[in-house]
N, CA, C and O atoms as a CHARMM CRD file, in Angstrom:
* protein
*
  288
    1    1 UNK  N    356.25800 202.58500 145.43300 PROA 1      0.00000
    2    1 UNK  CA   356.00700 203.95000 145.64800 PROA 1      0.00000
    3    1 UNK  C    357.26900 204.51000 144.51300 PROA 1      0.00000
    4    1 UNK  O    358.47900 204.30600 144.61400 PROA 1      0.00000
    5    2 UNK  N    356.22900 205.58800 142.97400 PROA 2      0.00000
    6    2 UNK  CA   357.46100 206.23700 142.79900 PROA 2      0.00000
    7    2 UNK  C    358.25800 207.13000 143.01700 PROA 2      0.00000
    8    2 UNK  O    357.49300 208.04300 143.32500 PROA 2      0.00000
    9    3 UNK  N    359.76000 207.73400 143.11300 PROA 3      0.00000
   10    3 UNK  CA   359.38200 208.77300 143.76200 PROA 3      0.00000
   11    3 UNK  C    360.11600 209.77800 142.91100 PROA 3      0.00000
   12    3 UNK  O    360.62600 209.35700 141.87300 PROA 3      0.00000
   13    4 UNK  N    360.20500 210.73100 143.14100 PROA 4      0.00000
   14    4 UNK  CA   360.43200 212.26600 141.91700 PROA 4      0.00000
   15    4 UNK  C    361.44000 213.03400 142.89900 PROA 4      0.00000
   16    4 UNK  O    361.29400 212.98600 144.12000 PROA 4      0.00000
   17    5 UNK  N    362.62900 213.85400 142.18100 PROA 5      0.00000
   18    5 UNK  CA   362.68300 214.73700 142.88200 PROA 5      0.00000
   19    5 UNK  C    361.88600 216.25300 142.82600 PROA 5      0.00000
   20    5 UNK  O    362.65000 216.94100 142.15000 PROA 5      0.00000
   21    6 UNK  N    361.17800 216.76500 143.06200 PROA 6      0.00000
   22    6 UNK  CA   360.19900 216.91200 143.29800 PROA 6      0.00000
   23    6 UNK  C    359.58400 216.95100 144.91100 PROA 6      0.00000
   24    6 UNK  O    359.08400 217.78600 145.66500 PROA 6      0.00000
   25    7 UNK  N    359.99700 215.32200 144.93800 PROA 7      0.00000
   26    7 UNK  CA   359.13500 215.40100 146.58400 PROA 7      0.00000
   27    7 UNK  C    360.15100 215.92500 147.57300 PROA 7      0.00000
   28    7 UNK  O    359.91800 216.31300 148.71800 PROA 7      0.00000
   29    8 UNK  N    361.39400 215.87200 146.90800 PROA 8      0.00000
   30    8 UNK  CA   361.86600 216.31200 147.96500 PROA 8      0.00000
   31    8 UNK  C    362.61800 217.55600 148.28900 PROA 8      0.00000
   32    8 UNK  O    363.31500 217.85900 149.25700 PROA 8      0.00000
   33    9 UNK  N    362.29900 218.15000 147.27100 PROA 9      0.00000
   34    9 UNK  CA   362.86400 219.52300 146.98100 PROA 9      0.00000
   35    9 UNK  C    361.97700 221.03600 147.19600 PROA 9      0.00000
   36    9 UNK  O    360.97700 221.13000 146.48500 PROA 9      0.00000
   37   10 UNK  N    362.30900 222.34100 148.22200 PROA 10     0.00000
   38   10 UNK  CA   361.35100 223.11400 148.48800 PROA 10     0.00000
   39   10 UNK  C    361.50300 224.76200 147.79100 PROA 10     0.00000
   40   10 UNK  O    362.38200 225.61200 147.93700 PROA 10     0.00000
   41   11 UNK  N    360.53100 224.76000 147.17900 PROA 11     0.00000
   42   11 UNK  CA   360.59900 226.26300 146.40000 PROA 11     0.00000
   43   11 UNK  C    361.12900 227.24500 147.63600 PROA 11     0.00000
   44   11 UNK  O    361.93300 228.17400 147.71400 PROA 11     0.00000
   45   12 UNK  N    360.52400 226.76200 148.27200 PROA 12     0.00000
   46   12 UNK  CA   360.92400 228.14300 149.63900 PROA 12     0.00000
   47   12 UNK  C    362.39000 228.85600 150.61300 PROA 12     0.00000
   48   12 UNK  O    362.53300 229.93000 151.19700 PROA 12     0.00000
   49   13 UNK  N    363.42200 227.49400 150.38900 PROA 13     0.00000
   50   13 UNK  CA   364.62900 226.88400 150.34300 PROA 13     0.00000
   51   13 UNK  C    364.54300 227.76100 149.00200 PROA 13     0.00000
   52   13 UNK  O    363.77800 227.76100 148.03700 PROA 13     0.00000
   53   14 UNK  N    366.04600 228.75800 149.49800 PROA 14     0.00000
   54   14 UNK  CA   367.94300 229.44300 149.06700 PROA 14     0.00000
   55   14 UNK  C    368.33700 229.10800 148.93400 PROA 14     0.00000
   56   14 UNK  O    369.37500 229.53800 149.43700 PROA 14     0.00000
   57   15 UNK  N    368.56600 227.90600 148.20600 PROA 15     0.00000
   58   15 UNK  CA   370.24800 227.14900 147.43900 PROA 15     0.00000
   59   15 UNK  C    371.32600 228.42900 147.87100 PROA 15     0.00000
   60   15 UNK  O    371.03100 229.58800 147.57900 PROA 15     0.00000
   61   16 UNK  N    372.45700 228.13500 148.51100 PROA 16     0.00000
   62   16 UNK  CA   373.53200 229.14200 148.04600 PROA 16     0.00000
   63   16 UNK  C    375.43900 227.88500 148.03000 PROA 16     0.00000
   64   16 UNK  O    375.51100 226.75800 148.52100 PROA 16     0.00000
   65   17 UNK  N    376.35400 228.47800 147.47900 PROA 17     0.00000
   66   17 UNK  CA   376.93600 228.18200 146.88200 PROA 17     0.00000
   67   17 UNK  C    377.62100 227.85700 148.60300 PROA 17     0.00000
   68   17 UNK  O    377.70300 228.64100 149.54900 PROA 17     0.00000
   69   18 UNK  N    378.19000 225.84200 148.47200 PROA 18     0.00000
   70   18 UNK  CA   378.52900 226.49900 149.80300 PROA 18     0.00000
   71   18 UNK  C    379.99900 226.76700 149.46300 PROA 18     0.00000
   72   18 UNK  O    380.49500 227.42300 150.37900 PROA 18     0.00000
   73   19 UNK  N    380.96400 226.48200 148.39800 PROA 19     0.00000
   74   19 UNK  CA   382.22000 227.09600 148.57700 PROA 19     0.00000
   75   19 UNK  C    382.48900 227.75500 146.70300 PROA 19     0.00000
   76   19 UNK  O    382.64700 227.24000 145.59600 PROA 19     0.00000
   77   20 UNK  N    382.38900 229.45900 147.40700 PROA 20     0.00000
   78   20 UNK  CA   382.64000 230.39300 146.82300 PROA 20     0.00000
   79   20 UNK  C    383.60800 230.92100 145.92900 PROA 20     0.00000
   80   20 UNK  O    383.40300 232.06100 145.51100 PROA 20     0.00000
   81   21 UNK  N    385.17300 229.98200 145.35200 PROA 21     0.00000
   82   21 UNK  CA   386.36200 229.94300 145.05000 PROA 21     0.00000
   83   21 UNK  C    386.10100 229.68700 144.05800 PROA 21     0.00000
   84   21 UNK  O    385.04800 229.21500 143.63100 PROA 21     0.00000
   85   22 UNK  N    387.29400 230.03800 143.38600 PROA 22     0.00000
   86   22 UNK  CA   387.32000 229.18100 141.37800 PROA 22     0.00000
   87   22 UNK  C    386.38600 228.27000 141.55700 PROA 22     0.00000
   88   22 UNK  O    385.60800 228.18700 142.50800 PROA 22     0.00000
   89   23 UNK  N    386.46000 227.67100 140.74600 PROA 23     0.00000
   90   23 UNK  CA   385.32900 225.81500 140.02500 PROA 23     0.00000
   91   23 UNK  C    386.54300 225.64600 138.68300 PROA 23     0.00000
   92   23 UNK  O    387.33500 226.33600 138.04100 PROA 23     0.00000
   93   24 UNK  N    386.05000 224.22700 138.79200 PROA 24     0.00000
   94   24 UNK  CA   386.77600 223.35100 137.36600 PROA 24     0.00000
   95   24 UNK  C    385.10300 222.84100 136.93800 PROA 24     0.00000
   96   24 UNK  O    384.12900 222.82800 137.69100 PROA 24     0.00000
   97   25 UNK  N    385.15200 222.52400 135.78200 PROA 25     0.00000
   98   25 UNK  CA   384.26300 222.00300 135.27300 PROA 25     0.00000
   99   25 UNK  C    384.16500 220.77400 134.88100 PROA 25     0.00000
  100   25 UNK  O    383.42900 220.61500 133.90800 PROA 25     0.00000
  101   26 UNK  N    384.68300 219.80600 135.33200 PROA 26     0.00000
  102   26 UNK  CA   384.99200 218.12900 134.48400 PROA 26     0.00000
  103   26 UNK  C    384.00500 217.80600 133.47800 PROA 26     0.00000
  104   26 UNK  O    384.22800 216.71000 132.96300 PROA 26     0.00000
  105   27 UNK  N    382.91100 218.44900 132.99800 PROA 27     0.00000
  106   27 UNK  CA   382.44400 218.08100 131.36200 PROA 27     0.00000
  107   27 UNK  C    381.18900 219.08100 131.90900 PROA 27     0.00000
  108   27 UNK  O    380.34400 219.40700 132.74300 PROA 27     0.00000
  109   28 UNK  N    382.03900 219.28100 130.36000 PROA 28     0.00000
  110   28 UNK  CA   380.90500 220.12400 129.44300 PROA 28     0.00000
  111   28 UNK  C    381.09400 219.71000 128.23000 PROA 28     0.00000
  112   28 UNK  O    382.17900 219.43300 127.71800 PROA 28     0.00000
  113   29 UNK  N    379.60400 219.63900 127.54700 PROA 29     0.00000
  114   29 UNK  CA   379.97500 219.32900 125.93300 PROA 29     0.00000
  115   29 UNK  C    378.95400 220.96200 125.20300 PROA 29     0.00000
  116   29 UNK  O    377.92900 221.56500 125.52200 PROA 29     0.00000
  117   30 UNK  N    379.85500 221.06400 124.28200 PROA 30     0.00000
  118   30 UNK  CA   379.74700 221.78500 123.46100 PROA 30     0.00000
  119   30 UNK  C    379.09100 222.31100 122.22600 PROA 30     0.00000
  120   30 UNK  O    379.61100 222.92500 121.29400 PROA 30     0.00000
  121   31 UNK  N    378.30200 222.08300 122.33700 PROA 31     0.00000
  122   31 UNK  CA   377.26600 221.77300 120.86400 PROA 31     0.00000
  123   31 UNK  C    377.78900 222.57000 119.42800 PROA 31     0.00000
  124   31 UNK  O    378.42300 222.35700 118.39500 PROA 31     0.00000
  125   32 UNK  N    377.34700 223.20500 119.85600 PROA 32     0.00000
  126   32 UNK  CA   378.78300 224.48400 119.00900 PROA 32     0.00000
  127   32 UNK  C    379.12900 225.77600 119.42300 PROA 32     0.00000
  128   32 UNK  O    378.87500 226.23300 120.53700 PROA 32     0.00000
  129   33 UNK  N    380.08800 226.74300 117.93200 PROA 33     0.00000
  130   33 UNK  CA   380.44900 227.25500 118.73100 PROA 33     0.00000
  131   33 UNK  C    379.25400 228.55000 118.71900 PROA 33     0.00000
  132   33 UNK  O    379.67000 229.59400 119.22300 PROA 33     0.00000
  133   34 UNK  N    378.28000 228.57000 118.36200 PROA 34     0.00000
  134   34 UNK  CA   377.00700 229.73700 118.77400 PROA 34     0.00000
  135   34 UNK  C    376.50700 229.52300 119.91100 PROA 34     0.00000
  136   34 UNK  O    375.98100 230.51100 120.42300 PROA 34     0.00000
  137   35 UNK  N    376.48800 228.72000 120.40500 PROA 35     0.00000
  138   35 UNK  CA   375.79700 229.03100 121.98100 PROA 35     0.00000
  139   35 UNK  C    376.62500 229.26100 123.19000 PROA 35     0.00000
  140   35 UNK  O    375.99900 229.22100 124.24900 PROA 35     0.00000
  141   36 UNK  N    377.92900 229.49800 123.26000 PROA 36     0.00000
  142   36 UNK  CA   379.49100 229.72300 123.69600 PROA 36     0.00000
  143   36 UNK  C    378.89100 230.77900 124.20400 PROA 36     0.00000
  144   36 UNK  O    379.51500 231.03200 125.23500 PROA 36     0.00000
  145   37 UNK  N    378.09200 231.49400 124.08000 PROA 37     0.00000
  146   37 UNK  CA   378.81700 233.20000 124.48900 PROA 37     0.00000
  147   37 UNK  C    377.63700 232.93600 126.30500 PROA 37     0.00000
  148   37 UNK  O    378.15500 233.20400 127.38900 PROA 37     0.00000
  149   38 UNK  N    376.39500 232.49800 126.23300 PROA 38     0.00000
  150   38 UNK  CA   375.81000 231.91000 127.28200 PROA 38     0.00000
  151   38 UNK  C    376.46100 230.69800 127.90800 PROA 38     0.00000
  152   38 UNK  O    375.90800 230.50100 128.98900 PROA 38     0.00000
  153   39 UNK  N    377.16100 230.03600 127.73800 PROA 39     0.00000
  154   39 UNK  CA   377.28500 229.26200 128.13000 PROA 39     0.00000
  155   39 UNK  C    378.24800 229.91500 128.97400 PROA 39     0.00000
  156   39 UNK  O    378.00800 229.86700 130.18100 PROA 39     0.00000
  157   40 UNK  N    379.62100 230.70600 128.47700 PROA 40     0.00000
  158   40 UNK  CA   380.47800 231.97800 129.21300 PROA 40     0.00000
  159   40 UNK  C    380.19000 232.58100 130.44100 PROA 40     0.00000
  160   40 UNK  O    380.95900 232.54800 131.40100 PROA 40     0.00000
  161   41 UNK  N    378.43100 233.46600 130.42400 PROA 41     0.00000
  162   41 UNK  CA   377.99100 233.74000 130.25500 PROA 41     0.00000
  163   41 UNK  C    377.07200 232.96500 132.61900 PROA 41     0.00000
  164   41 UNK  O    376.89500 233.45400 133.73500 PROA 41     0.00000
  165   42 UNK  N    376.93800 232.03600 132.11400 PROA 42     0.00000
  166   42 UNK  CA   376.93500 231.23000 133.89900 PROA 42     0.00000
  167   42 UNK  C    377.92500 231.14400 134.06400 PROA 42     0.00000
  168   42 UNK  O    378.22000 231.84900 135.02900 PROA 42     0.00000
  169   43 UNK  N    379.44700 230.23100 133.33700 PROA 43     0.00000
  170   43 UNK  CA   381.11500 230.07000 133.76800 PROA 43     0.00000
  171   43 UNK  C    380.76300 231.06300 134.57100 PROA 43     0.00000
  172   43 UNK  O    380.42000 230.65500 135.68100 PROA 43     0.00000
  173   44 UNK  N    380.69100 232.84400 134.35800 PROA 44     0.00000
  174   44 UNK  CA   381.67500 233.95000 134.96600 PROA 44     0.00000
  175   44 UNK  C    380.41000 233.89700 136.50400 PROA 44     0.00000
  176   44 UNK  O    380.91600 233.56000 137.57400 PROA 44     0.00000
  177   45 UNK  N    379.68100 234.05600 136.50000 PROA 45     0.00000
  178   45 UNK  CA   378.23800 234.17700 137.27500 PROA 45     0.00000
  179   45 UNK  C    378.41500 232.63000 138.06300 PROA 45     0.00000
  180   45 UNK  O    377.61500 232.62300 138.99900 PROA 45     0.00000
  181   46 UNK  N    379.21100 231.27800 138.00500 PROA 46     0.00000
  182   46 UNK  CA   378.99000 230.40100 139.22600 PROA 46     0.00000
  183   46 UNK  C    380.75900 230.21300 139.00800 PROA 46     0.00000
  184   46 UNK  O    380.91400 229.06000 138.60500 PROA 46     0.00000
  185   47 UNK  N    381.76200 230.72700 139.09500 PROA 47     0.00000
  186   47 UNK  CA   382.99600 231.47800 138.98200 PROA 47     0.00000
  187   47 UNK  C    383.73400 230.52300 138.49600 PROA 47     0.00000
  188   47 UNK  O    384.72000 230.02500 139.03900 PROA 47     0.00000
  189   48 UNK  N    383.19700 230.20100 137.28700 PROA 48     0.00000
  190   48 UNK  CA   383.64700 228.70600 136.24200 PROA 48     0.00000
  191   48 UNK  C    385.43300 229.56100 136.24400 PROA 48     0.00000
  192   48 UNK  O    385.72100 230.75800 136.26500 PROA 48     0.00000
  193   49 UNK  N    386.45500 228.13200 136.20600 PROA 49     0.00000
  194   49 UNK  CA   387.08700 229.69200 135.63000 PROA 49     0.00000
  195   49 UNK  C    388.00200 227.93300 134.37800 PROA 49     0.00000
  196   49 UNK  O    388.77000 228.19100 133.45200 PROA 49     0.00000
  197   50 UNK  N    387.73800 226.92000 134.62800 PROA 50     0.00000
  198   50 UNK  CA   388.61000 226.24600 133.68100 PROA 50     0.00000
  199   50 UNK  C    387.40100 224.56000 132.93000 PROA 50     0.00000
  200   50 UNK  O    386.27600 225.01000 133.14700 PROA 50     0.00000
  201   51 UNK  N    387.29800 223.89900 132.63200 PROA 51     0.00000
  202   51 UNK  CA   385.48000 223.69100 131.12900 PROA 51     0.00000
  203   51 UNK  C    387.40500 222.77000 130.46500 PROA 51     0.00000
  204   51 UNK  O    388.43200 223.21500 129.95300 PROA 51     0.00000
  205   52 UNK  N    386.83800 221.15900 130.97700 PROA 52     0.00000
  206   52 UNK  CA   387.17300 220.08600 130.27800 PROA 52     0.00000
  207   52 UNK  C    385.70000 219.82100 129.45200 PROA 52     0.00000
  208   52 UNK  O    384.63100 219.46600 129.94900 PROA 52     0.00000
  209   53 UNK  N    386.05300 220.15500 127.82500 PROA 53     0.00000
  210   53 UNK  CA   385.04100 220.67500 126.93400 PROA 53     0.00000
  211   53 UNK  C    385.34200 219.46300 126.53600 PROA 53     0.00000
  212   53 UNK  O    386.36000 218.80400 126.74500 PROA 53     0.00000
  213   54 UNK  N    383.58600 219.00200 125.45200 PROA 54     0.00000
  214   54 UNK  CA   383.75600 218.13000 125.19100 PROA 54     0.00000
  215   54 UNK  C    383.28400 218.69500 123.94700 PROA 54     0.00000
  216   54 UNK  O    382.28700 219.41400 124.00900 PROA 54     0.00000
  217   55 UNK  N    384.03900 218.41400 122.40600 PROA 55     0.00000
  218   55 UNK  CA   383.43100 219.23000 120.97800 PROA 55     0.00000
  219   55 UNK  C    383.35300 218.33700 120.41300 PROA 55     0.00000
  220   55 UNK  O    384.27200 217.52100 120.33700 PROA 55     0.00000
  221   56 UNK  N    381.52900 218.13500 119.48200 PROA 56     0.00000
  222   56 UNK  CA   381.30700 217.70700 118.81600 PROA 56     0.00000
  223   56 UNK  C    381.69200 218.69200 117.45300 PROA 56     0.00000
  224   56 UNK  O    381.18800 219.81300 117.51700 PROA 56     0.00000
  225   57 UNK  N    382.50600 218.41600 116.25400 PROA 57     0.00000
  226   57 UNK  CA   382.91300 218.86800 114.66200 PROA 57     0.00000
  227   57 UNK  C    384.19200 219.67900 115.23800 PROA 57     0.00000
  228   57 UNK  O    384.98300 219.68400 116.18200 PROA 57     0.00000
  229   58 UNK  N    383.76800 220.56800 113.68200 PROA 58     0.00000
  230   58 UNK  CA   385.35200 220.53200 113.50100 PROA 58     0.00000
  231   58 UNK  C    385.64200 222.06900 114.41000 PROA 58     0.00000
  232   58 UNK  O    386.67600 222.59000 113.99100 PROA 58     0.00000
  233   59 UNK  N    384.87300 223.01300 115.70400 PROA 59     0.00000
  234   59 UNK  CA   385.21300 223.64100 115.45900 PROA 59     0.00000
  235   59 UNK  C    386.05600 224.09200 117.20000 PROA 59     0.00000
  236   59 UNK  O    385.74400 224.92100 118.05500 PROA 59     0.00000
  237   60 UNK  N    387.29200 222.99300 117.10400 PROA 60     0.00000
  238   60 UNK  CA   388.24800 223.66900 118.33300 PROA 60     0.00000
  239   60 UNK  C    389.05500 224.51800 118.40900 PROA 60     0.00000
  240   60 UNK  O    389.72100 224.73000 119.42200 PROA 60     0.00000
  241   61 UNK  N    389.17400 225.42000 116.90500 PROA 61     0.00000
  242   61 UNK  CA   390.27900 225.79500 116.31000 PROA 61     0.00000
  243   61 UNK  C    389.43000 227.09700 116.44300 PROA 61     0.00000
  244   61 UNK  O    390.14300 228.02600 116.82100 PROA 61     0.00000
  245   62 UNK  N    387.85200 227.52800 116.20900 PROA 62     0.00000
  246   62 UNK  CA   387.40200 228.80200 116.21000 PROA 62     0.00000
  247   62 UNK  C    386.93100 229.57700 118.77100 PROA 62     0.00000
  248   62 UNK  O    386.67000 230.49100 119.55400 PROA 62     0.00000
  249   63 UNK  N    387.24100 227.97000 118.52300 PROA 63     0.00000
  250   63 UNK  CA   387.05600 228.14700 120.44900 PROA 63     0.00000
  251   63 UNK  C    388.55800 227.78700 121.22900 PROA 63     0.00000
  252   63 UNK  O    388.27200 227.76500 122.42600 PROA 63     0.00000
  253   64 UNK  N    389.70200 227.56100 121.10900 PROA 64     0.00000
  254   64 UNK  CA   390.55600 227.89200 121.52300 PROA 64     0.00000
  255   64 UNK  C    391.01700 229.53300 120.58000 PROA 64     0.00000
  256   64 UNK  O    391.32800 230.56800 121.16900 PROA 64     0.00000
  257   65 UNK  N    390.97900 229.45000 119.72600 PROA 65     0.00000
  258   65 UNK  CA   391.11300 231.07200 119.43200 PROA 65     0.00000
  259   65 UNK  C    390.54100 232.18800 120.18200 PROA 65     0.00000
  260   65 UNK  O    391.10800 233.10400 120.77900 PROA 65     0.00000
  261   66 UNK  N    388.72200 231.80100 119.95700 PROA 66     0.00000
  262   66 UNK  CA   388.51500 232.64400 120.72800 PROA 66     0.00000
  263   66 UNK  C    388.36900 232.89600 122.21200 PROA 66     0.00000
  264   66 UNK  O    388.45000 234.02500 122.69600 PROA 66     0.00000
  265   67 UNK  N    388.09000 231.49900 123.10400 PROA 67     0.00000
  266   67 UNK  CA   387.86100 231.73100 123.35200 PROA 67     0.00000
  267   67 UNK  C    389.36000 230.96700 124.56000 PROA 67     0.00000
  268   67 UNK  O    389.13900 229.89800 125.12900 PROA 67     0.00000
  269   68 UNK  N    390.82500 231.74200 124.77900 PROA 68     0.00000
  270   68 UNK  CA   391.95700 230.94700 125.64100 PROA 68     0.00000
  271   68 UNK  C    391.68400 231.37300 126.56400 PROA 68     0.00000
  272   68 UNK  O    391.15000 232.43500 126.88300 PROA 68     0.00000
  273   69 UNK  N    392.41500 229.69000 127.61700 PROA 69     0.00000
  274   69 UNK  CA   391.99800 229.76900 128.69800 PROA 69     0.00000
  275   69 UNK  C    391.06900 229.08700 129.18900 PROA 69     0.00000
  276   69 UNK  O    391.05700 228.51100 130.27700 PROA 69     0.00000
  277   70 UNK  N    390.23300 229.13800 128.36300 PROA 70     0.00000
  278   70 UNK  CA   388.55900 229.03100 128.94500 PROA 70     0.00000
  279   70 UNK  C    388.61300 227.55400 129.32900 PROA 70     0.00000
  280   70 UNK  O    388.55100 227.25800 130.52300 PROA 70     0.00000
  281   71 UNK  N    388.76000 226.29900 128.08400 PROA 71     0.00000
  282   71 UNK  CA   388.14300 225.38100 128.29100 PROA 71     0.00000
  283   71 UNK  C    390.17800 224.60500 127.85600 PROA 71     0.00000
  284   71 UNK  O    390.94500 225.16100 127.07000 PROA 71     0.00000
  285   72 UNK  N    390.55700 223.10300 128.77200 PROA 72     0.00000
  286   72 UNK  CA   391.81700 222.76000 128.45100 PROA 72     0.00000
  287   72 UNK  C    391.30800 221.09100 127.77600 PROA 72     0.00000
  288   72 UNK  O    392.15700 220.32400 127.32200 PROA 72     0.00000
């Protein structure tokens, strides 16, 4: 029998984070600098203070200049 995550997920239940303090994202793929603004909004919503960013291409300097202290 094949099981799916939807078999265990109840749409009527509201989930909330038990920990509301600052968070550290240990693994995020940063495809390009163009989509980074959406990621920053998401980070702020969930109180993520720093992230280890995996960067493709040569956008590291732009990322560091435009978003200091957000990524390591």
